[in-house]
Residue, then its C-alpha position, 0 to 999 in steps of 0.5 A: m623060099t625057092s623057085p626057079y627065078l630065085d635059083a637063077i638069080l642066085k647064080l648071077p655074079i654079085p654085081d648083077r644081083l646088086d643091080l637087080v636089088e637096086a632095080i627092085w628097091d627103085s620100083l618099090a620106091e615108086s609104087p603107091e602100094a608099097e608106100a601104103a604098106f610101109a607107112l608109119t603109124d603116128e606112134q612110129r613117127a613120134e618115136l623117130d622124132r624123139r630119137l632124132a631130137e635126142h641125137l641132135a641134142d647130143p650127137e656125141s652120144a652116137i656109137p659106131w656100127a661096129e660097137a653097137r653090133r659088139r654090144i648086141a652080140g655080147g649083151a653088154 
């Protein structure tokens, strides 16, 4: 995806781009349309509840992100 807007944004310094991302994210959080677009299905909500309960029952089973990424990349 290229556009004059995107080309200009990508030329901004990183701190300015981060500020822009934050502003866009905040605008989504305040938008009723976005809330409807990202609403969870009953199945998704049930899966998240199941995973949270599993974690709360055994918080020591969590692994650091670096380990998860290694497993994904290495297939093990």
